[in-house]
C-alpha positions in Angstrom: 0.0 0.0 0.0 1.8 3.1 -1.2 -0.5 5.8 0.1 0.1 9.0 2.0 -0.8 8.7 5.7 -0.8 11.8 7.9 -1.1 11.7 11.7 -2.3 15.0 13.2 -1.2 15.2 16.8 2.0 13.5 18.1 1.1 13.1 21.7 1.1 9.8 23.6 -1.3 8.0 21.1 -0.4 9.7 17.9 3.3 9.5 18.7 3.3 5.8 19.5 1.2 5.0 16.4 3.6 7.0 14.2 6.6 5.2 15.7 5.0 1.8 15.2 3.8 2.1 11.6 6.4 4.4 10.1 9.1 1.8 9.7 6.7 -0.4 7.7 5.1 2.5 5.8 7.6 5.2 4.7 4.8 7.5 3.4 3.7 8.3 6.9 3.9 11.9 8.0 3.4 13.5 11.4 1.9 17.0 11.9 2.2 18.8 15.2 3.4 22.2 16.3 5.8 24.0 18.7 8.2 22.1 20.8 6.6 18.8 19.9 7.3 19.4 16.2 10.8 20.6 16.8 11.6 17.6 19.0 10.4 15.1 16.4 12.2 16.9 13.6 15.5 16.9 15.5 15.4 13.5 17.4 12.5 11.4 15.9 10.1 9.6 18.2 11.4 7.5 21.1 9.2 4.9 22.7 9.6 2.3 25.5 7.6 -0.3 27.3 6.9 0.7 30.9 9.5 -0.8 33.2 12.0 -1.2 30.4 13.3 2.3 30.0 16.7 1.0 29.1 15.3 -0.6 26.0 14.1 2.6 24.4 13.7 2.6 20.6 14.0 5.7 18.5 12.4 6.0 15.1 13.0 8.7 12.5 9.6 9.9 11.1 8.6 12.3 8.4 7.5 15.6 10.1 5.5 18.3 8.3 4.5 21.8 9.2 1.5 22.1 7.0 -1.0 19.8 5.3 -0.3 21.6 2.0 3.1 19.9 2.0 1.4 16.6 1.0 -0.1 16.7 -2.4 -2.7 14.0 -1.8 -3.6 12.6 1.6 -5.1 9.2 1.5 -5.5 8.4 5.2 -5.8 11.1 7.8 -5.5 10.1 11.4 -6.6 12.7 13.9 -5.1 12.1 17.3 -5.9 15.3 19.2 -8.0 15.5 22.4 -11.8 16.0 22.1 -11.6 19.5 23.5 -9.4 20.5 20.5 -11.2 18.5 17.9 -13.6 21.0 16.5 -10.9 23.7 15.8 -8.6 21.1 14.3 -11.3 19.7 12.0 -12.1 23.3 10.8 -8.4 23.9 10.1 -8.0 20.6 8.2 -11.1 21.1 6.1 -9.8 24.5 4.9 -6.5 22.9 3.9 -7.4 19.8 2.1 -9.6 18.8 -0.9 -11.3 15.5 -1.5 -12.4 12.9 1.0 -9.5 11.0 2.6 -10.2 8.1 5.0 -10.4 9.8 8.4 -9.5 7.8 11.5 -10.6 9.5 14.8 -8.6 8.5 17.9 -10.4 10.3 20.8 -11.8 9.1 24.1 -15.6 9.4 24.5 -18.4 9.6 22.0 -18.4 13.4 21.2 -16.2 12.9 18.1 -19.1 11.0 16.5 -21.0 14.3 16.5 -18.1 16.6 15.5 -16.4 14.7 12.6 -19.4 14.1 10.3 -19.8 17.9 10.0 -16.4 18.0 8.2 -15.7 14.6 6.6 -17.6 11.7 5.0 -15.4 8.6 5.3 -14.8 8.3 9.1 -13.5 5.4 11.1 -13.5 5.5 14.9 -10.7 4.0 16.9 -10.9 2.9 20.6 -7.4 2.8 22.2 -6.9 -0.3 24.2 -3.6 0.7 25.9 -2.2 3.4 28.2 0.6 5.7 27.1 2.2 8.8 28.5 4.4 11.6 27.3 7.7 12.0 29.3 8.7 14.9 27.1 8.0 16.0 23.6 8.9 13.0 21.3 9.5 10.6 24.2 6.6 8.3 25.1 6.1 5.3 27.4 3.4 2.7 27.0 2.0 -0.2 29.1 1.2 -2.5 26.2 1.6 -2.3 22.5 -2.0 -1.9 21.4 -4.6 -2.9 20.6 -6.5 -0.4 18.5 -10.2 -1.3 18.0 -11.6 0.2 14.8 -15.3 0.5 13.7 -18.1 2.6 12.5 -21.5 3.4 14.2 -23.4 1.7 11.4 -20.9 -1.0 10.4 -20.4 0.5 6.9 -17.1 1.4 5.2 -15.8 -2.2 5.3 -13.2 -1.7 2.6 -11.8 1.4 4.4 -11.7 -0.5 7.7 -9.8 -3.4 6.1 -7.3 -1.0 4.5 -6.6 0.9 7.7 -6.4 -2.2 9.9 -3.9 -3.7 7.4 -1.8 -0.6 7.7 -1.9 -0.5 11.5 -1.3 -4.2 11.9 2.1 -3.9 10.3 3.2 -2.3 13.5 0.6 -2.8 16.2 -2.3 -5.1 16.9 -5.5 -3.7 15.4 -9.0 -5.2 15.6 -12.1 -4.4 13.6 -15.3 -4.5 15.6 -19.0 -4.6 14.6 -19.9 -3.3 18.1 -18.2 0.1 18.1 -20.5 1.7 20.7 -20.0 -1.1 23.2 -16.2 -0.6 22.8 -16.5 3.1 23.1 -18.6 2.9 26.3 -16.3 0.2 27.8 -13.4 2.6 27.4 -15.4 5.5 28.9 -15.9 3.4 32.0 -12.1 3.0 32.4 -11.6 6.7 31.7 -14.0 7.7 34.5 -11.2 7.2 37.0 -8.9 9.8 35.3 -10.8 12.6 37.0 -10.4 11.1 40.5 -6.7 10.1 40.1 -6.0 13.7 38.8 -8.0 15.1 41.7 -5.8 13.4 44.3 -2.6 13.8 42.2 -1.9 10.2 41.7 1.7 9.8 40.4 2.2 13.4 41.5 2.0 12.9 45.2 2.1 9.9 47.6 -1.3 8.4 48.3 -2.0 9.0 52.0 -5.0 6.7 52.5 -5.0 3.5 50.4 -8.4 2.2 51.7 -10.2 5.4 50.7 -8.4 5.6 47.4 -9.5 2.1 46.6 -13.0 2.6 47.9 -13.7 5.7 45.8 -12.0 4.5 42.6 -13.6 1.1 42.5 -17.1 2.5 43.3 -16.7 5.0 40.4 -16.0 2.1 38.1 -18.8 -0.2 39.3 -21.3 2.7 39.1 -20.1 3.4 35.6 -20.7 -0.3 34.6 -24.3 -0.1 36.0 -25.0 3.2 34.1 -23.6 1.8 30.8 -25.5 -1.5 31.2 -28.8 0.4 32.0 -28.4 2.2 28.8 -28.1 -1.0 26.8 -24.4 -1.2 26.1 -22.4 -4.4 26.6 -18.9 -5.2 27.6 -16.1 -5.1 25.1 -12.8 -6.4 26.3 -10.0 -3.9 25.6 -6.6 -5.5 25.4 -5.3 -6.4 28.9 -7.5 -3.9 30.7 -9.6 -5.2 33.6 -12.9 -6.8 32.9 -16.2 -5.7 34.4 -16.3 -8.9 36.4 -12.9 -8.1 38.0 -14.0 -4.5 38.7 -17.2 -5.6 40.4 -15.3 -8.3 42.4 -13.1 -5.6 43.9 -16.1 -4.0 45.5 -18.1 -7.2 46.3 -15.5 -9.5 47.7 -13.9 -9.1 51.2 -11.2 -6.5 51.2 -8.6 -8.9 52.6 -9.0 -10.9 49.3 -8.7 -7.9 46.9 -6.3 -5.5 48.6 -3.2 -7.3 47.4 -4.4 -7.5 43.8 -5.4 -3.8 43.9 -2.0 -2.7 45.3 -0.2 -4.6 42.5 -2.5 -3.0 39.9 -2.1 0.4 41.5 1.7 0.1 41.0 1.1 -0.4 37.3 -1.1 2.6 37.0 0.4 5.5 35.1 -0.5 9.2 35.2 -3.7 9.6 33.1 -4.1 11.8 30.1 -6.2 14.1 32.2 -3.5 14.2 34.8 -0.9 15.0 32.2 -3.1 17.9 31.0 -3.9 19.4 34.4 -1.1 18.4 36.7 1.9 18.3 34.3 1.1 20.9 31.7 -1.1 23.2 33.8 -3.9 23.2 31.2 -7.4 24.3 32.0 -8.8 22.2 29.2 -9.5 18.5 30.0 -11.7 15.6 29.0 -13.9 16.0 32.1 -17.0 17.0 30.2 -16.7 14.5 27.4 -16.1 11.6 29.8 -17.6 12.3 33.3 -20.1 14.8 32.1 -21.4 12.4 29.5 -21.7 9.6 32.1 -23.9 11.8 34.2 -26.1 12.4 31.2 -26.5 8.6 30.8 -27.3 8.3 34.5 -29.9 11.0 34.2 -31.6 9.2 31.3 -32.2 6.2 33.5 -32.7 8.2 36.7 -29.8 6.5 38.4 -28.4 8.0 41.6 -24.7 7.4 40.8 -23.5 9.2 43.9 -19.8 8.6 43.5 -19.7 9.8 39.9 -21.9 12.8 40.5 -19.8 13.9 43.5 -16.5 13.5 41.7 -17.7 15.3 38.6 -19.0 18.2 40.7 -15.8 18.4 42.8 -13.5 18.3 39.7 -15.5 21.0 38.0 -15.0 23.2 41.1 -11.3 22.3 41.7 -10.1 22.2 38.1 -11.5 25.7 37.4 -9.2 27.3 40.0 -6.3 29.3 38.7 -3.7 27.1 40.4 -5.1 23.6 41.0 -3.5 21.7 43.9 -4.3 18.0 44.4 -6.6 17.1 47.3 -6.0 14.3 49.8 -8.2 11.2 49.8 -9.7 12.3 53.1 -10.7 15.7 51.6 -12.4 14.0 48.7 -14.2 11.5 51.0 -15.5 14.4 53.2 -16.8 16.1 50.0 -18.5 12.8 49.0 -20.2 12.5 52.3 -21.5 16.1 52.3 -22.6 15.8 48.7 -24.7 12.7 49.4 -26.3 14.4 52.4 -27.2 17.5 50.4 
């Protein structure tokens, strides 16, 4: 396949994808800006599996400054966060002609409303692995894939096969006929990003393990209940925990689950929301597209969802402050108790 592939956004997801497929597909180009673009032009993209930093691999990739530098774009991969998606789509549409295959790699479901206003042949990708940006152009990841690709109406089969063939040269990629199940399964996992950011996980030492576990696991189990009530089913995402395991952490005696949770907690990395708010000091985050959306689903079925409602409200309050400082687990728990009594 000798087609021009452009990846817009070289953060943790766009960057790993570029590093994995570029060696197999030389006509792959990366578009970013500022220090990220400069780092990639100068040093390429360096990736490593978490825990194996000594085995870093650096790949030289084609870096461009403007879409006009590519005469004809066949596959356009948009790997920016949802809060930037509308503006990026507008800018892209003004620059390119024709209808390339567009692959959307955002968390949540909001991209399914935004992208059809600008493009016609859209594939949606659910990311089944965690990755983080150490610095521009240097990215760690917990597992190499998978990507899950699909469309809401199960059309564009030729396009899905073409893109999955491209991706599978460098990273496991699966085509699904149950896109919305996969999307909502990932949203459940992403619910915890707000809480871990709120308490500064990986930014400060956790002071109360029991409260951390209690809040996080109840957020997940409530999320499962909300998603199931709205008719969505589980879709296994790589090696991420199943719904059964999440429920067991709440239902089984703590003495049986504490050890497993501690081991999993050590594997947890700073979330994409944590990177935005704690590391980069951004005010924008995926809070609305993830947690806000989950509250909307709960409202549709008149579900109480006390943990998710309280965490969402507290994050809105805290993240809007000029200089956000992480709270302790005790402070979050006190807010939860007062929120439920209100």
